[in-house]
C-alpha positions in Angstrom: 119.2 130.9 70.3 121.0 127.5 70.7 121.7 125.8 67.3 123.2 122.7 65.8 123.3 121.0 62.4 122.1 117.3 62.2 120.8 114.4 60.2 117.6 113.0 61.6 117.2 109.3 61.9 114.2 107.3 60.7 111.6 106.4 63.2 112.5 102.7 62.7 116.1 103.3 63.6 115.2 105.6 66.5 112.9 102.8 67.8 115.6 100.2 67.5 118.1 102.4 69.3 115.6 103.4 72.1 115.5 99.7 73.2 118.9 100.4 74.7 117.5 103.0 77.0 116.0 100.3 79.2 119.6 99.0 79.9 120.8 102.6 80.6 117.9 103.6 82.8 119.8 103.9 86.0 120.5 106.7 88.5 123.2 109.1 87.1 122.5 108.3 83.5 120.5 110.7 81.3 119.2 108.9 78.2 118.3 110.8 75.0 114.6 110.9 74.3 113.6 108.7 71.3 112.4 111.6 69.2 115.6 113.5 69.9 118.0 110.8 68.7 120.1 112.2 65.7 123.5 112.5 64.2 125.1 115.8 64.9 127.2 117.3 62.1 128.2 120.5 64.0 127.1 122.1 67.3 127.0 125.8 67.0 125.9 127.0 70.4 124.4 130.4 71.1 123.7 132.3 67.8 121.9 135.6 67.4 119.2 136.2 64.8 121.4 138.0 62.3 124.1 135.4 62.5 121.5 132.7 62.0 120.5 134.1 58.6 124.2 133.9 57.6 124.4 130.4 58.9 121.4 129.4 56.8 122.9 131.1 53.7 126.1 129.2 54.1 124.5 125.9 54.6 122.4 126.5 51.5 125.6 126.5 49.5 126.4 122.9 50.4 125.8 120.4 47.6 125.8 116.7 48.3 124.2 113.6 46.8 121.9 111.2 48.8 123.7 108.3 50.4 122.8 105.3 52.5 123.9 104.9 56.2 123.8 101.9 58.4 123.9 102.3 62.2 125.7 99.4 64.0 127.3 98.8 67.3 127.6 100.7 70.6 130.6 102.8 71.8 131.8 105.2 74.5 133.4 108.6 74.8 136.1 109.0 75.8 136.4 105.2 76.4 134.7 102.2 78.1 136.6 102.7 81.4 135.9 106.5 81.7 132.6 106.6 79.7 130.8 109.8 79.7 128.8 109.3 76.6 127.2 106.1 75.2 126.6 106.1 71.4 125.5 104.0 68.5 128.0 104.2 65.5 127.6 104.5 61.7 129.1 101.7 59.6 128.1 102.0 55.9 128.0 105.7 54.9 130.5 106.9 57.5 132.8 108.3 54.9 130.0 110.3 53.2 128.8 111.5 56.5 132.3 112.6 57.4 132.6 114.5 54.1 129.3 116.2 54.8 130.3 117.1 58.3 133.6 118.5 57.1 131.9 120.7 54.5 129.5 122.0 57.2 132.6 122.5 59.4 134.4 124.5 56.6 131.3 126.8 55.9 130.9 127.4 59.7 134.5 128.2 60.0 134.1 131.0 57.5 131.6 132.4 59.8 134.1 132.3 62.7 132.7 129.2 64.5 135.4 127.1 66.2 136.7 124.3 64.1 136.5 120.8 65.6 139.5 118.6 65.5 137.7 115.4 64.3 134.4 114.1 63.5 133.2 110.6 64.6 129.8 109.7 63.1 127.6 108.6 65.9 124.1 109.0 67.6 124.4 109.9 71.2 122.0 107.8 73.3 123.0 108.5 76.9 125.2 110.8 79.0 126.7 109.5 82.1 127.0 111.8 85.2 127.9 109.8 88.2 127.4 106.1 88.3 128.7 103.6 91.0 131.5 101.5 89.6 129.4 98.2 90.1 126.5 99.7 88.3 128.8 100.8 85.4 130.4 97.4 85.2 127.0 95.8 85.0 125.8 98.3 82.4 129.0 97.6 80.3 128.4 93.8 80.6 124.8 94.2 79.4 125.9 96.5 76.5 128.4 94.0 75.2 125.6 92.1 73.5 125.0 95.2 71.3 128.7 95.5 70.1 127.7 94.3 66.7 124.0 95.0 66.8 122.5 96.4 63.6 120.0 99.3 64.3 118.9 99.8 60.7 119.7 101.6 57.6 118.2 104.6 55.8 119.0 107.1 53.0 120.3 110.5 54.0 118.4 112.9 51.7 118.8 116.1 53.8 120.2 117.6 56.9 118.8 120.4 59.1 119.6 123.4 61.1 118.0 122.8 64.5 117.2 125.0 67.4 117.5 123.5 70.9 115.5 124.9 73.7 116.6 123.6 77.0 113.8 122.7 79.5 113.8 121.0 82.9 112.4 117.8 81.3 115.0 117.8 78.5 115.7 119.7 75.3 113.1 120.5 72.7 114.4 120.4 69.1 112.9 122.4 66.2 113.9 122.4 62.5 114.7 125.9 61.4 115.6 124.8 57.8 116.0 121.5 55.8 118.9 121.3 53.3 118.2 118.7 50.7 120.6 116.6 48.6 121.0 117.7 45.0 
């Protein structure tokens, strides 16, 4: 099964972010469905049933306190000229989110998952496949107005282990276990 660790966003924040989808609805761009917008802490990939149980046990050991996050601004990976991913960033709470992600990273490294080099707190909102240069330029121009846009704030009270089932109409996410702040 395909697994990842994530923080779900509030419905209000997802709604605010999904307004960007209208700008990004062009041929060659795959937007993330409103209900699937989240903050990934760690992508695990394909995991068998017995290792899944070890992942849950390791994640259960993580202790963290609730913290507030504020989502603000739009960015691109790897950059605006060669954009492949469009994302919304985390302003307030970014350090706490990084600390949580690194704790997840360390626990998963103990289980032999590959360690990532760095963590940039963000919510992916679109993936860009092939887009004409003029269309990309127009899209960038329209996204400029969201550079400092506030998308909302919320308390992070838990994170979850999620299963991702790929379908022709897009991925379906299912929570396997929630891990609450203590």
